[in-house]
Structure formats: C-alpha cells, structure tokens
Phi, psi and omega in degrees: 000132176273127179245128183045052179235161171293152176301138185269007180277135180302133177085357184288155176276148180293135173218168174299138179298161190244158178241093182034243186252004185259113177296143179304320188296344180271350190303310187304316180289322180295318180293329176293317177300317181297320182295321180292334180263356189290145177282168179291151180296141185256324181202165182272169177283125183267327187211135174230120183242138176239140178207151176255141181250137174078000181201148175246106184217096185298322180298312178298314181298323178295320180294321180292315178300320181292332180277343187287127177283339174294325176294322178297315182298319180295321181291327180272007176057043176295131183239346182290123183302321181297315181298321180290320179297315179297320180295322177298316178300316184287336178295332176308304179301314182300316186287322179293317177299325180289323175298317177302311183303330181263004176092018178251115185246002177235029182285159176233127183246131171241131172234112186251127178256109183053042175088354180258135180294123185302325181291339181264359179277123180303132184289341178273353176230068183288161182300146175281333178210155180222123179245333180217136177236129177246124178249113181239129186230125168257103185290340186073190179281146175285143182269155174236157180290138170259256178278129178231137181199132168233124182206154352283157181251149177287152178306132176087000180291135175240113179286155181304138179297337177290343182262079177201160185303134177094348176277159176304130186269069178283137179297327180292333174296315179300314181296314182296319178296318178294316181294319180296319181294320174298314183297324177298320175297318180294325176296331179273011174101001183263083186294338182259017177300139180206168173281123180264332180204154177210131182232105182246117185240117180263120178260103185286339180286322179260359185052055182232143178239117176266134178230118177238123185232126180254139180250150172240099185292326184073176186283163174286136189247147174244152178296136175261222182274154171268114185259118184270143172211167181098161180269127178208147177261008176272135183297141182304319182295329176288321176301313179298320179295315179296315182298320179063034182290129184280079182299133179094345181271163180298136183303141178213123177299330180293322177295323177294317178295321178297322180296318176294320180296320180294325180289317182292328183297334182293336186075002183279334189247138175285321181218148178222123182230122176252133180229144181267135181297142184291324180248148179273149176267193177303146180059030179056036175272139184239118179289149176243123178275140180230120175242123179233152176235128181289144167285165172298129189296333183245147178208147171222160183202170182211156177220164181210140175219151181216138172225146183289344176260313184282342180088199183266139176236127176235147181215157178204163176210159173232135188229139170242124189271343185213068191297316186239016177089005180238027182068025175290141183244121176251129180230126175242126186220152179215160182208145174231126182227166182078019180292122182057030178259176181250012187262010184134210179270200180266133178258145179231145173214147177213132183213157173225138182221131176240138184235146173232115177292157176054042178283316179240042185123163185299332183256020180236136178246122175267148181210160173220149183210161172223123178238138172229139180213151175228108186255129173237088184261175180302320187252354182196163170236148178206128170249120190229140173237129180229136174229138186205161172227153180188188185212140176247130180252127177268106181275330175198186180297336185248342185239135173213154180222155179228150171218142182209165174236131187219151171243138180223150177227128180227142171248118185232164176212120181216202180295339178268005179098180177288135183209151175247143181231127173237119185231147162257129184233154178231070182295137177229133183219154171226137177232126174244119187230109177237032174286150178279340178208121185287337181273330185207072187288139176242345177202159182109189178211165184215136178225132175229116182242130182224130177235125184235090172291141179226143179239126180285134184260349182230042178087003178288154178289146182258158178177212183205149176246134176244132170234135182225129181223120180234134180226144179225144182225135177230130180258126180250148179094160182295323181257010178063035180280348177239125180235131173259131179231140176221150183224139174230126181239144179219140176219146183204142172239125179240150180111273184284155178287176182298318182287342180269350186276140174299135182299335179287351178260352182274170190243144171231165175227147181125133179111185188299329186272351181231285180234102175291142185099338173258145182297155182303125180052037184281337180258121184217192175251130180282131175230105182061234179268359179245190178223159172211170175289168178261160177274352178226151182210142170219141180222138180231134179218145174217144181221145171242112184254123181235122178283130174255334168224185177292336184250335190248134176232151175251136183233131170252141185213158173215136178232150173216147182220151183232135175227132178222157179279345179281165183291324180234140183305122177233008176094354182276352178270205183234150175248154164213166185210166180204160178207164179180194179229159183211170177229140175237141177235109187291133171228176181293341184252013180115164181289140171281127189248129169235119177239138172237123188222160179220152178298149175243321178217162181093163181246030187264356182193166177208156178087190186256143176246136183240132182233133178232134179189184177248132180100157177290161180297330171199000000 
C-alpha cells in the first residue's frame, strides 16, 4: 500500500497524498476525541531512526530530517505517547511537501511506531507507550520540467532560469516563478494581479512535470486616499505628511513600503500596518488603510564605560517621541567622563536636540540643537557652547546626508595660551550603511564622511575639518561563527596653521576609539615643552571575532594610529600601535565588551589597558 504518495499512474494530476480511507480534513476532530480518551503516558521515546530507500543522498536526507516534526519532538524530549502519535501523523504531510519542494513527486513515506504503520493505527486507540519510531522514505526518481508556461507576463518579466524544460521540477521553483510574475505586474501598477489558473500535470512514467499557470493582471491602479484607524495622539495631517503616500499616482509596492518605513523611522509608533482595499474605486483608485499604535511617549536610558586609564564614563538621556502632536522628537542627554582617570580632569557635556520628520518633504528630517561641554584634557581645556539648525535627507535605505548651520563659542587654554574662538560652521555629512546589524555587524560595510567648513567671526583663522570613517565586515563559515572586521579612519584640518587652530578641531590618537593598548590621547604633536593635537590623523583597526557559544565570542584585535602636524598625512608625523584580546557577551541591546590590550610600537604607553563597554569597538 502506498501511503502519502502521488498516484503512480502515468499522466495523473498532482493531488495531496492520501491516507488509506481516512480523509485528512477529519483528522483534527478524530485526534481531539482520541486526546480525550488517551491514557497517561507510560514511557519516553527511546529511538528515532530516519532512512532513505533506493538511493543514497545525504543532502536529501538532511532536508527531510530538518523538516520532520518528530525530530523537533525528539530534541524537545516529548514523552507523551499521544503527542508523539499525533506528530507522526502530521509528519506524513510535512515529509511529502518536502519531497515536492525538491522535485520528488512519486515518493513513498512510511512512519512505523514500534513496527506498526502510524497511518493504520486507529486514532481512537492510540499507543499506550512508544519506544521506537522508524521513518523510511523512498523518494523515487526526481522529476524534471516538461512543458512550462506562465502567461500573460508583464513587460520585461524574466522568469527564473530554473523554470524551464529539462530542469529539476522543484515545487518551490514553480511557486517562485508564479509569485515573481505576479510581483512584476504589481510593480507595473496592477495591484490586483493574481494567479487565475494553474494546471500541474505529473507524468510518472517519464518522471516529468508540466506546469501551466494563467495570470489575471487586472487594471492599472492608482493610489486613492489614506484611511487612518487605530488610537494615536499624532495629528492625522502629520501622519499623512510623514507617510508621503503619492495619492493619485500609479500604484507601486515600493511606494507603499516607503510610506511604512517613514512612519516606523520616526520611532513614534509601536506598530504600522498598511492594507490595500479589496475593491477599487472610481478611475481604478485604490484606498490604503493605515493602522498605527503609538509607542510610549517618554523614554530614558543610561550607559557606562570604564578604562583603567581613561577612568569611568557615565551617560544618560531622556526622550519624548511626540512632543507637540506631530511626531516631534526631543532628546536631552548628558555625560560625565574621566572620573578617577589619568587622562586629565573630568569632562562634562549636556545637549538638547529636537527633530521634526517630513519638514521639507517626506524623506527629510529637520532639527535644531544646543550643546554645551566642558573638557579638561591632558593638553588643553575648553568650554564650548554650540547652537545649530539643519536637515537630514534619507536618499535610500542605506544612504543619508545632512547639512546644517551652526554657531559656536569656545574658551580654551593650551600650549599656545588662553584663547577664545567664535565660529560660524556649515557641516555637511554623508553616511552609507549596509551593515546587517548596527549593534553587532557580521557582514556589510559602513562609510561616514564629514566636512565642516568654519569661518572665524572675531579675527580667527578660517578653514575646514574633514573626518572619514570606513568599516567593513566579512562573515566566514556556513553559520557565520567567524567574523573579520576592519576599520580605516582619516582626519584633516586645512586652512589655519597649527597654532591658529582651535584645540577642539585637532586630532589625538590612543584609547578605545583609536588605538587600544595605548593611553587615551597619548599620541600628539610636541610643541616646545608642551603638546597639542595634530592637523592630520590616520587610524587602522582589525578584529577577528569567533563565537565559542551562542552568547560568547572571543576577539583578537590590532590597532594603529598616526598623528602629524601637517594637514594631510605625509609620513612626517608619528605612529603607534596596540593589540590584545577581548570577550563579547551578546545581549538584546548589543554585546557587552571587555578588551585587554598592550602597546606594540611607539613610546606613548606601557603596561596593560582594560576597556569595558556596551557594543562592539566598531
């Protein structure tokens, strides 16, 4: 008897495999009755065996074992005989569907419970105990495509190369081809495109599958109104402006996805759901339903980092996600660093920033900010106040840019004596981010380029500061348990001489953000008996991250840094480097990091440096 197999007659149509005389649709009711009458479990499952008949194919066997719910029950140590019996019955369908997906349409599946075929055991008299289950599968010969056709197709549609005569007739290929063809019609504005007919014919004599699929594209559709629902404290007109749905324009799935992304990007909403109206309105316009749920409006958080040289750093923030009812975001944050450190005195910072999404269009965020800081570093002190306004443009999921105008005033004291600086600045930045995870990247790359032209308002020298940060990540191995990470940093100040440059615009190397193993800001430019930062900086970092458990990783790293008095690195400055090992413990907010490093080259430090924080070093 063939159990859960395709009909073996040549030319028969594909249908769900059968279970003797018990229709599948009756299983749920019968199993419920059996559960009510089932005896208490007597023993656990002692043995589960999987085997292929008539063929040796380790890849196929692995796929079938992976799809089996009995395997899952075994891993979870399920012991109840009724549960195991029910799982065995359900596995017939799972295994046959897996065979279909891989192109086997004449397979035979046997599941024997202590020697008895599970499908032949009366569901009202389940086994009182189960000690051994054997799963035996004869996949039969793999099928190949005969006649294949999907019509009509949207202009420019390219069907998968696997969906053609002579190729392996995997069911997943048929599904992908049909879904892809429908998606192409939707991309062309036919929102109601669907599969209208499907004719799948399996010829068991020739091991051939013919697939004919008919599509109904429907009319080209235009966006109608955005219909709001759900409880929210954000004003409806602001929601529509943020979403930026192009009402009246030809339907586009991409435009629909962008509207949802813009709303989620505000951080104001816990959930965002867009739905297409089932029926079209006049002129083939389709309304879009929008249901949102607000996030809690207020949030606060704190962070802590520690280094044996730089000391303790603590930070905190308070956030309001919907300040004025238009999804405006207000963030107030402060930090204290250098506590009990050897890198100078204690530094303080306090800032406030307000953002308004969709200020100059759906993909532009306007913002204003006020920052105050008091720095007591080894080579200088600086008290600075900065106020600015700007806008961030989201060009794509991976690219964004910002431009702003700011005024700053600083009172400084360094090797060149006490000085005041008043600047008007026009910072411009671009960020390209294709990391798979911003907190714990395993693949992808990231680039951040910033140019800050500054003009002195009280006789100070004018010029510009450039910062460049590039990071790359590569995952090795099938499960990505080994990750290689690299970083390149570059900094430059052009225009003013070294003695004319504000110390807050100059560069230092050493510490957790540049060269681990070297003391914080230990590499600088010597000026007489004192020191100052350099006008040029270059940094190189490399890490090898290896997972030893699901939560714990071991990291080996090496860093190098360069500081020079010239505007662009030309080799006349100094290099130093450091290396070490670290441990990462993964959490929901990023890995907890512990790094231990020592100097490798340069005369800027000695001994061991320890760093503790949250998140990868880069």
